[in-house]
GUDRENLO-15171 format. One line per field, with one value per residue (C-alpha): y, z, x; residue in one letter; residue number from 1. Coordinates in nm, 4 decimals. Example, Ala and Ser with C-alpha at 12.3 -4.5 7.8 and 13.67 -1.06 7.14 Angstrom:
residues 2
c2	-0.4500;-0.1060
c3	0.7800;0.7140
c1	1.2300;1.3670
rest	a;s
nr	1;2
END
This chain:
residues 523
c2	0.0000;0.3455;0.6008;0.8186;1.1933;1.3218;1.4809;1.5827;1.8157;1.8143;1.8932;2.1541;2.3399;2.3203;2.4603;2.7477;2.8235;2.8464;3.1807;3.4205;3.1882;3.2866;3.0242;3.0820;3.2221;2.9961;3.0340;2.9891;3.3279;3.5011;3.7806;3.9051;3.8349;3.6895;3.6100;3.8739;3.7860;3.9703;4.1284;4.0549;3.8830;3.9794;3.7167;3.7802;3.4909;3.4703;3.3469;3.2877;2.9408;2.8553;2.5373;2.4001;2.6999;2.5861;2.2769;1.9941;1.7474;1.9439;2.1775;2.0610;2.3767;2.4791;2.8111;2.6171;2.3946;2.7041;2.7950;2.4575;2.3188;2.5898;2.5396;2.1605;1.8756;1.5238;1.1951;1.1793;1.4078;1.3936;1.5845;1.7449;1.4213;1.2345;1.0443;0.9828;1.1640;1.1934;1.4563;1.3950;1.0314;0.9454;0.5785;0.3582;-0.0113;-0.2700;-0.5931;-0.7527;-0.6428;-0.5560;-0.3507;-0.0215;0.0971;0.4573;0.5798;0.9410;1.2371;1.2946;1.6612;1.8256;2.0700;2.2048;2.5781;2.5702;2.4357;2.0775;1.8024;1.6046;1.2339;0.9101;1.0012;1.2994;1.0791;0.8234;1.1039;1.2789;0.9687;0.8484;1.1857;1.1599;0.8216;0.9924;1.3196;1.4699;1.5257;1.2827;1.2049;0.9566;0.7437;0.6910;0.5147;0.2749;-0.0309;0.0876;-0.1337;0.0135;0.2859;0.2118;0.3672;0.0848;0.2859;0.6382;0.7348;0.4559;0.4196;0.1060;0.1001;-0.2280;-0.2971;-0.5198;-0.5598;-0.4676;-0.1015;-0.0102;0.3657;0.4203;0.5354;0.7876;0.9084;0.9730;1.1440;1.3870;1.7325;1.8363;1.5245;1.3963;1.6899;1.6054;1.8200;1.8742;1.6599;1.9071;2.2226;2.1003;1.8679;2.1521;2.3998;2.4869;2.4148;2.7851;2.8004;2.4958;2.6695;3.0002;2.9095;2.6282;2.3710;2.2397;2.1969;2.3941;2.6955;2.9456;2.9417;3.1344;3.4014;3.6232;3.5978;3.9162;3.8131;3.9116;4.0789;3.8461;3.5592;3.6305;3.3643;3.4281;3.2538;2.9455;2.9949;2.6209;2.5186;2.1934;2.2306;2.2759;2.6216;2.8465;3.0701;3.4125;3.5813;3.7174;3.6985;3.5847;3.7629;3.6030;3.8955;3.8051;3.9754;3.7962;3.9978;3.8706;4.2078;4.3778;4.1155;4.1913;4.5637;4.5066;4.3110;4.5828;4.8529;4.6652;4.6224;4.2475;4.0692;3.7486;3.6232;3.3280;3.3625;3.1206;3.3095;3.2268;3.5409;3.7575;3.5568;3.6258;3.9991;3.9751;3.8005;4.0732;4.3287;4.1588;3.9307;3.5703;3.2861;2.9644;2.6230;2.4950;2.1540;2.0605;1.8910;2.0284;1.8829;2.1093;1.8106;1.8052;1.5659;1.3961;1.3362;1.0058;0.9603;1.1896;1.3936;1.3368;1.2092;0.9043;0.7641;0.6513;0.7402;1.1034;1.1083;0.9648;1.2208;1.5015;1.3605;1.3190;1.6763;1.8258;1.9536;1.9480;2.0798;2.3888;2.4271;2.4220;2.6511;2.8970;2.8908;2.8676;3.0466;2.7524;2.7558;2.4051;2.0446;1.7560;1.5361;1.2767;1.1163;1.1502;1.5000;1.5500;1.6645;1.3584;1.0858;0.8329;1.0182;0.8569;1.0000;1.0408;1.0608;0.6900;0.6745;0.5872;0.8835;1.1257;1.2396;1.4668;1.3079;1.5229;1.2853;0.9945;1.2186;1.2996;0.9308;0.8425;1.1138;0.9789;0.6254;0.7582;0.9267;1.2625;1.4435;1.7847;1.7456;2.0392;1.9969;2.2345;2.2912;2.4669;2.6242;2.8807;3.2209;3.4351;3.2755;3.1107;3.3439;3.2291;2.8865;3.0270;3.0422;2.6633;2.6270;2.8911;2.7174;2.3830;2.5377;2.6269;2.2862;2.0899;2.3032;2.1655;1.8208;1.9508;1.9707;2.2832;2.3477;2.5908;2.7636;2.8211;3.0416;3.0292;3.1885;2.9565;2.9706;2.8024;2.5534;2.4518;2.2309;2.0045;1.8897;1.9061;1.7712;1.6627;1.9283;2.1795;1.9064;1.9728;1.7687;1.8684;2.0441;2.1774;2.1580;2.2160;1.9375;1.9473;1.7588;1.4112;1.1942;0.9124;0.8752;0.6411;0.8984;1.1190;0.8611;0.8616;1.1300;0.9458;0.5760;0.5375;0.4877;0.8249;1.0065;1.3703;1.3486;0.9861;0.9584;0.6174;0.4030;0.1173;0.2029;-0.1116;0.1024;0.1848;-0.1710;-0.2523;0.0776;0.0152;-0.3317;-0.1951;0.0745;-0.1836;-0.4034;-0.1092;-0.0005;-0.3484;-0.3827;-0.3576;-0.4072;-0.0668;-0.2081;-0.3866;-0.0737;0.1410;-0.1130;-0.1194;0.2610;0.2693;0.0129;0.2193;0.5264;0.3198;0.2033;0.5482;0.6951;0.4080;0.4683;0.8480;0.8543;1.1979;1.4633;1.6353;1.9082;2.0082;2.0179;2.3385;2.4388;2.4746;2.8296;3.0237;3.1429;3.4800;3.6852;3.9831;3.8229;4.1627;4.1532;3.7860;3.5725;3.2015;3.1020;2.8546;2.6839;2.3137;2.0485;1.9916;2.3509;2.3195;2.6260;2.4442;2.6654;2.9578;2.8034;2.9362;3.2415;3.5957;3.9559;4.2487;4.5021
c3	0.0000;-0.0836;0.1779;0.2713;0.2805;0.6363;0.7152;1.0235;1.2776;1.1293;0.7761;0.8879;1.0944;0.8126;0.5654;0.7961;0.8756;0.5034;0.5087;0.6326;0.9182;1.1006;1.2988;1.3041;1.6212;1.7733;2.0415;2.3147;2.2273;2.2073;2.4635;2.3720;2.7169;2.7848;2.4809;2.3723;2.1858;1.8712;1.5712;1.2011;1.0760;0.7210;0.5442;0.2011;-0.0468;-0.4104;-0.5764;-0.5311;-0.5756;-0.9399;-1.0888;-0.8505;-0.6206;-0.2568;-0.3239;-0.1448;-0.4009;-0.6979;-0.5858;-0.6252;-0.6185;-0.3239;-0.3147;-0.2120;0.0375;0.2166;0.3024;0.3238;0.5722;0.8137;0.7470;0.7501;0.9742;0.8899;1.0681;1.2021;1.1880;1.2369;1.4842;1.3808;1.4579;1.2066;1.4702;1.3978;1.6482;1.6958;1.5149;1.4348;1.5216;1.8709;1.8186;1.5208;1.4782;1.2079;1.2927;0.9805;0.6765;0.4843;0.7551;0.9396;1.2144;1.3433;1.6617;1.6227;1.8539;1.9806;2.0735;1.7363;1.5498;1.2001;1.1525;0.9953;1.3231;1.2135;1.4369;1.3122;1.2844;1.1185;0.8327;0.7424;0.7264;0.5033;0.2843;0.2539;0.1663;-0.0855;-0.2560;-0.2504;-0.4188;-0.7137;-0.6919;-0.9790;-0.7639;-0.7041;-0.3605;-0.5262;-0.6345;-0.2682;-0.2166;-0.5099;-0.2809;-0.0581;-0.1347;0.1187;0.3808;0.6367;0.9451;1.1992;1.5021;1.5932;1.6282;1.4345;1.0687;0.9112;0.5910;0.4049;0.1331;-0.1713;-0.1180;0.1560;0.1542;0.3435;0.2889;0.4128;0.7641;0.6216;0.3848;0.6462;0.8771;0.6129;0.7145;0.3542;0.1979;0.3179;0.4494;0.6166;0.4897;0.6337;0.4505;0.5458;0.4392;0.1540;0.0260;-0.0085;-0.1622;-0.5294;-0.7199;-0.7057;-0.3289;-0.2774;-0.4617;-0.2777;0.0835;0.3279;0.5182;0.7795;1.1492;1.1424;1.3615;1.0787;0.7854;0.4589;0.4602;0.1725;-0.1487;-0.3353;-0.6765;-0.7261;-0.3845;-0.0853;0.0901;0.4391;0.7072;1.0284;1.3627;1.3937;1.7106;1.7092;1.7017;1.8944;1.9943;2.3644;2.2993;2.1071;1.8416;1.9597;1.6187;1.4877;1.1242;0.8900;0.5571;0.2860;0.0658;-0.2939;-0.3790;-0.6836;-0.6981;-0.4422;-0.4003;-0.3447;-0.0811;0.0995;0.0840;0.2298;0.5168;0.5850;0.5698;0.8138;0.5885;0.6340;0.9372;0.7654;0.4168;0.2084;-0.0215;-0.2936;-0.3499;-0.0660;-0.1268;-0.0478;0.2665;0.3517;0.3104;0.5453;0.8059;0.7717;0.8350;1.1648;1.0691;1.1872;0.9475;0.9950;0.9694;0.6134;0.4586;0.0962;0.0377;-0.3068;-0.6207;-0.9212;-1.1078;-1.4867;-1.6410;-1.9730;-2.2822;-2.4173;-2.6693;-2.9472;-3.0317;-2.9420;-2.5890;-2.7181;-2.7588;-2.4280;-2.5433;-2.5895;-2.2420;-2.0973;-2.2847;-2.1349;-1.7857;-1.8401;-1.9693;-1.6375;-1.3858;-1.0877;-0.8392;-1.0562;-1.0593;-0.6771;-0.6326;-0.9198;-1.0469;-0.6974;-0.5105;-0.2729;-0.1717;-0.3073;-0.2657;-0.4905;-0.5293;-0.7236;-0.6322;-0.3501;-0.2719;-0.0529;0.2507;0.2621;0.5149;0.2314;0.0137;-0.0781;-0.1859;-0.5606;-0.6584;-0.7493;-0.9546;-1.3255;-1.5614;-1.2687;-1.2705;-1.5612;-1.8599;-2.1730;-2.3868;-2.3056;-2.3730;-2.7203;-2.7918;-2.6903;-2.9184;-3.2042;-3.1361;-3.1473;-3.4809;-3.3216;-3.2651;-3.2351;-3.1104;-3.0216;-2.7057;-2.5593;-2.1839;-2.0543;-1.7100;-1.5070;-1.6198;-1.3846;-1.0483;-0.8871;-1.0699;-0.8463;-1.0143;-1.3644;-1.3487;-1.3150;-1.6515;-1.8102;-1.6884;-1.8046;-2.1491;-2.1414;-2.0075;-2.2654;-2.5456;-2.4633;-2.5624;-2.8793;-2.7422;-2.8134;-2.5207;-2.6111;-2.3017;-2.3093;-2.0172;-1.9736;-1.7192;-1.4532;-1.6193;-1.9281;-1.7350;-1.5065;-1.7661;-1.7647;-1.4120;-1.4427;-1.7875;-1.9329;-2.2033;-2.3038;-2.2882;-2.4531;-2.4521;-2.0948;-1.8405;-1.5137;-1.2257;-0.8760;-0.6610;-0.3343;-0.0229;-0.0193;0.2628;0.1999;-0.0186;-0.2622;-0.3352;-0.5279;-0.8076;-0.8201;-1.0887;-1.3211;-1.2660;-1.1514;-1.4144;-1.4563;-1.2936;-1.3971;-1.5539;-1.6630;-2.0314;-1.9745;-1.9937;-2.2340;-2.2543;-2.1700;-2.0508;-1.7407;-1.6717;-1.4135;-1.2318;-1.2193;-1.0750;-0.8081;-0.7250;-0.6641;-0.4580;-0.2370;-0.1955;-0.0688;0.1644;0.5260;0.6628;0.6860;0.5954;0.2888;0.1902;0.2109;0.0085;-0.2670;-0.2825;-0.3290;-0.6080;-0.7675;-0.7680;-0.9439;-1.2092;-1.2624;-1.3110;-1.5420;-1.7713;-1.7159;-1.6308;-1.4701;-1.4422;-1.1110;-1.1435;-0.7727;-0.4647;-0.2836;0.0191;-0.0741;0.0440;0.3084;0.5854;0.7403;1.0015;1.2329;1.5743;1.7421;1.6313;1.5717;1.8794;1.9634;1.6010;1.4590;1.1225;1.1012;0.8920;0.6805;0.5785;0.7341;0.9624;1.2366;1.4988;1.3764;1.6083;1.9057;1.7562;1.8614;1.7707;1.9759;1.9932
c1	0.0000;0.1295;0.2253;-0.0709;-0.0551;-0.0544;-0.3887;-0.5810;-0.4243;-0.0741;-0.1893;-0.4396;-0.1824;0.0711;-0.1787;-0.2580;0.1064;0.1744;0.0027;0.2739;0.3633;0.0465;-0.1414;-0.5166;-0.6649;-0.9295;-1.1926;-0.9328;-0.7906;-1.1268;-1.1490;-1.4948;-1.6388;-1.9802;-2.1961;-2.4448;-2.7631;-2.8676;-2.7075;-2.6642;-2.3509;-2.2531;-2.0438;-1.8947;-1.9118;-1.8000;-2.1183;-2.4879;-2.6364;-2.6907;-2.8378;-3.1005;-3.0804;-3.1031;-3.3138;-3.1265;-3.2603;-3.1272;-2.8480;-2.4885;-2.2762;-2.0592;-2.2478;-2.5602;-2.3779;-2.2467;-2.6055;-2.7768;-2.5249;-2.6398;-3.0126;-3.0365;-2.9274;-2.8202;-2.8915;-2.5365;-2.2334;-1.8572;-1.6478;-1.3197;-1.1352;-1.3495;-1.5481;-1.9167;-2.1430;-2.5202;-2.7259;-3.0936;-3.0290;-2.9093;-2.8226;-2.7404;-2.6745;-2.6080;-2.7907;-2.6451;-2.4458;-2.7641;-2.9406;-2.8885;-3.1254;-3.1407;-3.3081;-3.4230;-3.4610;-3.8128;-3.7689;-3.7001;-3.9219;-3.8715;-3.8496;-4.1963;-4.3379;-4.3978;-4.2624;-3.9624;-4.0413;-3.9391;-4.1741;-3.9539;-3.6445;-3.8163;-3.9540;-3.6152;-3.4158;-3.6722;-3.6452;-3.2670;-3.2777;-3.4481;-3.2538;-3.0569;-2.7475;-2.4635;-2.6147;-2.8471;-2.5513;-2.4564;-2.7897;-2.7657;-2.7643;-3.0491;-3.3480;-3.5911;-3.6246;-3.8932;-4.0429;-4.0144;-4.1260;-4.2329;-3.8677;-3.6994;-3.5988;-3.4545;-3.2485;-3.2231;-2.9676;-2.9508;-2.5751;-2.3264;-2.2240;-1.9092;-1.9510;-2.3062;-2.2193;-1.9729;-2.2436;-2.5120;-2.2600;-2.1354;-2.2534;-2.3225;-2.4708;-2.8089;-3.0092;-3.3401;-3.6290;-3.9745;-4.2284;-4.4987;-4.3144;-4.0965;-4.3675;-4.6170;-4.3700;-4.3483;-4.0245;-3.9382;-3.9959;-3.7752;-3.4933;-3.5227;-3.5922;-3.5140;-3.7216;-3.4819;-3.4178;-3.0926;-3.0215;-3.0823;-3.3249;-3.3372;-3.6054;-3.4966;-3.2950;-3.2164;-3.0844;-2.7237;-2.7100;-2.7506;-2.9252;-3.0605;-3.0975;-3.2910;-3.2538;-3.4705;-3.6725;-3.7464;-3.3790;-3.3335;-2.9686;-2.8944;-2.7464;-2.9841;-2.8265;-2.7151;-2.7210;-3.0502;-2.9461;-2.6727;-2.6509;-2.4401;-2.3395;-2.2520;-1.9227;-1.7757;-1.4541;-1.2035;-1.0311;-1.3660;-1.4471;-1.1212;-1.1954;-1.5429;-1.3881;-1.1323;-1.3990;-1.6231;-1.9285;-1.8833;-1.7389;-1.6265;-1.5460;-1.4361;-1.1367;-1.0376;-0.7126;-0.4717;-0.2664;-0.5699;-0.6374;-0.2727;-0.3328;-0.6299;-0.4133;-0.1504;-0.4261;-0.5122;-0.8000;-0.8283;-0.7599;-0.9523;-0.7960;-0.7749;-0.7243;-0.6668;-1.0005;-1.0833;-0.9311;-0.9061;-1.0445;-1.0362;-1.2856;-1.2203;-1.4306;-1.2960;-1.5760;-1.4553;-1.1484;-0.7830;-0.8529;-1.0365;-0.6831;-0.5353;-0.1822;-0.2874;-0.4422;-0.1239;0.0834;-0.1245;-0.0712;0.3046;0.3391;0.2321;0.4853;0.2546;0.5103;0.5520;0.1739;0.1780;0.4790;0.4357;0.0786;-0.0747;0.2068;0.2355;-0.1316;-0.1967;-0.0850;0.0171;-0.2857;-0.4755;-0.8081;-0.9117;-0.7737;-0.4696;-0.6701;-0.8934;-0.8024;-0.8116;-0.5588;-0.2298;0.1040;0.0500;0.4166;0.4416;0.1223;0.1423;0.1915;0.2080;0.5723;0.6633;0.8375;0.8118;1.0166;0.7860;0.4858;0.6201;0.6786;0.3235;0.1863;0.3966;0.2712;-0.0853;-0.0206;-0.1052;0.2265;0.0584;-0.3000;-0.5225;-0.7295;-0.9879;-1.0083;-1.3204;-1.3229;-1.5142;-1.4000;-1.6061;-1.5210;-1.2196;-0.9824;-0.6978;-0.7212;-0.6798;-0.2981;-0.3032;-0.4759;-0.2545;0.0630;-0.0761;-0.1057;0.2647;0.3673;0.1683;0.3108;0.6572;0.5303;0.3673;0.0128;-0.1900;-0.4233;-0.7007;-0.8359;-1.2091;-1.3136;-1.6892;-1.9221;-2.0606;-2.4031;-2.2560;-2.0434;-2.3318;-2.5086;-2.2026;-2.2850;-2.6636;-2.7504;-2.4154;-2.4334;-2.1621;-1.8981;-1.5602;-1.2357;-1.1571;-1.3773;-1.2354;-1.4823;-1.3385;-1.4789;-1.6691;-1.5541;-1.7048;-1.8274;-1.5793;-1.2728;-1.4469;-1.7164;-1.4713;-1.4956;-1.8761;-1.9179;-1.6788;-1.7526;-2.1130;-2.3821;-2.5468;-2.2531;-2.2512;-1.9018;-1.9212;-1.8399;-1.6824;-1.9964;-1.9311;-1.5615;-1.3582;-1.0658;-1.2725;-1.3900;-1.1213;-1.1797;-1.5531;-1.4911;-1.2565;-1.5097;-1.7811;-1.5493;-1.4514;-1.8117;-1.9025;-1.6026;-1.7149;-1.3615;-1.1828;-0.8398;-0.9755;-1.1661;-0.8492;-0.6521;-0.9116;-0.9317;-0.5525;-0.5780;-0.8519;-0.6255;-0.3566;-0.6013;-0.7563;-0.4089;-0.3055;-0.6036;-0.6050;-0.9739;-0.9347;-0.6642;-0.5906;-0.3266;-0.3379;-0.5602;-0.6536;-0.8593;-1.2248;-1.1732;-0.9863;-1.2166;-1.1294;-1.3138;-1.2841;-1.2384;-1.2762;-1.6415;-1.7259;-1.6641;-1.6630;-1.6421;-1.3946;-1.3673;-1.4386;-1.2688;-1.5816;-1.6583;-2.0041;-1.9846;-2.1749;-2.0114;-2.2197;-2.4803;-2.2814;-2.1075;-2.1997;-2.1265;-2.0080;-2.2889
rest	x;x;x;x;x;x;x;x;x;x;x;x;x;x;x;x;x;x;x;x;x;x;x;x;x;x;x;x;x;x;x;x;x;x;x;x;x;x;x;x;x;x;x;x;x;x;x;x;x;x;x;x;x;x;x;x;x;x;x;x;x;x;x;x;x;x;x;x;x;x;x;x;x;x;x;x;x;x;x;x;x;x;x;x;x;x;x;x;x;x;x;x;x;x;x;x;x;x;x;x;x;x;x;x;x;x;x;x;x;x;x;x;x;x;x;x;x;x;x;x;x;x;x;x;x;x;x;x;x;x;x;x;x;x;x;x;x;x;x;x;x;x;x;x;x;x;x;x;x;x;x;x;x;x;x;x;x;x;x;x;x;x;x;x;x;x;x;x;x;x;x;x;x;x;x;x;x;x;x;x;x;x;x;x;x;x;x;x;x;x;x;x;x;x;x;x;x;x;x;x;x;x;x;x;x;x;x;x;x;x;x;x;x;x;x;x;x;x;x;x;x;x;x;x;x;x;x;x;x;x;x;x;x;x;x;x;x;x;x;x;x;x;x;x;x;x;x;x;x;x;x;x;x;x;x;x;x;x;x;x;x;x;x;x;x;x;x;x;x;x;x;x;x;x;x;x;x;x;x;x;x;x;x;x;x;x;x;x;x;x;x;x;x;x;x;x;x;x;x;x;x;x;x;x;x;x;x;x;x;x;x;x;x;x;x;x;x;x;x;x;x;x;x;x;x;x;x;x;x;x;x;x;x;x;x;x;x;x;x;x;x;x;x;x;x;x;x;x;x;x;x;x;x;x;x;x;x;x;x;x;x;x;x;x;x;x;x;x;x;x;x;x;x;x;x;x;x;x;x;x;x;x;x;x;x;x;x;x;x;x;x;x;x;x;x;x;x;x;x;x;x;x;x;x;x;x;x;x;x;x;x;x;x;x;x;x;x;x;x;x;x;x;x;x;x;x;x;x;x;x;x;x;x;x;x;x;x;x;x;x;x;x;x;x;x;x;x;x;x;x;x;x;x;x;x;x;x;x;x;x;x;x;x;x;x;x;x;x;x;x;x;x;x;x;x;x;x;x;x;x;x;x;x;x;x;x;x;x;x;x;x;x;x;x;x;x;x;x;x;x;x;x;x;x;x;x;x;x;x;x;x;x;x;x;x;x;x;x;x;x;x;x;x
nr	1;2;3;4;5;6;7;8;9;10;11;12;13;14;15;16;17;18;19;20;21;22;23;24;25;26;27;28;29;30;31;32;33;34;35;36;37;38;39;40;41;42;43;44;45;46;47;48;49;50;51;52;53;54;55;56;57;58;59;60;61;62;63;64;65;66;67;68;69;70;71;72;73;74;75;76;77;78;79;80;81;82;83;84;85;86;87;88;89;90;91;92;93;94;95;96;97;98;99;100;101;102;103;104;105;106;107;108;109;110;111;112;113;114;115;116;117;118;119;120;121;122;123;124;125;126;127;128;129;130;131;132;133;134;135;136;137;138;139;140;141;142;143;144;145;146;147;148;149;150;151;152;153;154;155;156;157;158;159;160;161;162;163;164;165;166;167;168;169;170;171;172;173;174;175;176;177;178;179;180;181;182;183;184;185;186;187;188;189;190;191;192;193;194;195;196;197;198;199;200;201;202;203;204;205;206;207;208;209;210;211;212;213;214;215;216;217;218;219;220;221;222;223;224;225;226;227;228;229;230;231;232;233;234;235;236;237;238;239;240;241;242;243;244;245;246;247;248;249;250;251;252;253;254;255;256;257;258;259;260;261;262;263;264;265;266;267;268;269;270;271;272;273;274;275;276;277;278;279;280;281;282;283;284;285;286;287;288;289;290;291;292;293;294;295;296;297;298;299;300;301;302;303;304;305;306;307;308;309;310;311;312;313;314;315;316;317;318;319;320;321;322;323;324;325;326;327;328;329;330;331;332;333;334;335;336;337;338;339;340;341;342;343;344;345;346;347;348;349;350;351;352;353;354;355;356;357;358;359;360;361;362;363;364;365;366;367;368;369;370;371;372;373;374;375;376;377;378;379;380;381;382;383;384;385;386;387;388;389;390;391;392;393;394;395;396;397;398;399;400;401;402;403;404;405;406;407;408;409;410;411;412;413;414;415;416;417;418;419;420;421;422;423;424;425;426;427;428;429;430;431;432;433;434;435;436;437;438;439;440;441;442;443;444;445;446;447;448;449;450;451;452;453;454;455;456;457;458;459;460;461;462;463;464;465;466;467;468;469;470;471;472;473;474;475;476;477;478;479;480;481;482;483;484;485;486;487;488;489;490;491;492;493;494;495;496;497;498;499;500;501;502;503;504;505;506;507;508;509;510;511;512;513;514;515;516;517;518;519;520;521;522;523
END
């Protein structure tokens, strides 16, 4: 088995120290005094939710997860050490390898006033099984979801599933909606408001301006929220977001560009802990064009100098990675993977063998957001040119890229879609290998057969050691066949806030912002 990348506390601290040698300030250093109720927290974000809006059964963008993770709860959750902890379920058991049973809280009320019950869990998961998002692929082996008591739900499986507990404890995966509220809402209402049990709920969405969340008076957590409101202000330009933070019009912000987060730290703001849990994944169209030839795909992979992409293109705010991303506990050291280390001479030979010494390949990427990632694609263009490959860069607005991960349209040779953190390491392969996966153009392609087989074996492995071994083998096979290209991994974003105003807040390893439940503002 390959050496795994160090993650957890060591990696998080290292990632944070990379920014000007400054360790992030946590709650222990907060001198704000006793908590004060009230106030509106303004948080600057780069984009508003796009395809699917806020509908948990349709939305897939990080912009929606930022909000939904605050509004909704899951059956279980994970603490910052990765341990599964109770959430809407208090107990869970596996009577046999085809059954999971969950005991639910009996003291929870949705924000709309309806009582949370086993019916809501059954309703939510049945919707998820039919959802258009990748969440539905996690439930492929679930044969039935039944209410087996007033506060008990039983999941039965057609085959063993070693990843299910990880899935239901992921803070951004299986949100539980109110059958009464969500069920009666129109499609537009589902996209523009929330129907959860979380501490804050969406009450207003001003297009292009902001989303407002108000305190849920029915919140079930032991500590009721102190904040009256959270306003997510849409500020697409990163520099403008930094200026708003410095001017005090917002008290916290996300930055994709690590150098701007660094500037905020230098100005006295607090930097949250970061981990490299987002791959700058580049998905491949092997059906037509040059990349239908495996030798061309391998030549592209061999042309990349990934360390230069980390050091120069991303100014050090990235990590060497394959699938899963470097910050995931299941990640391995990618340096020994096939076609990973740069070899321009071998790349040229492969192109010659393919009869395509000078292919032209189009790479589409989001041109209106994540500008700090663009140097990666621009440097890739230079690197591939040394092997004789012309890489045409096609910068598109998010609205034109979005159909790629909703309907499969607008597909070019390569499409760069920064990934979201997944519940378990295997899930990073879902979009590529699962039937109906949003980036799966490998159906019927025998070059992906071995990877698909390894995926299914890992998914059915209930033993953690066997599961880890199979995921490592899957990475080897995916790299061998070049089923996906990962130039680098980055933090999903850098979280920065004014700790003189926002107190008792700390980032979490899953980007779920659950500590907003206990944060408060100086008045």
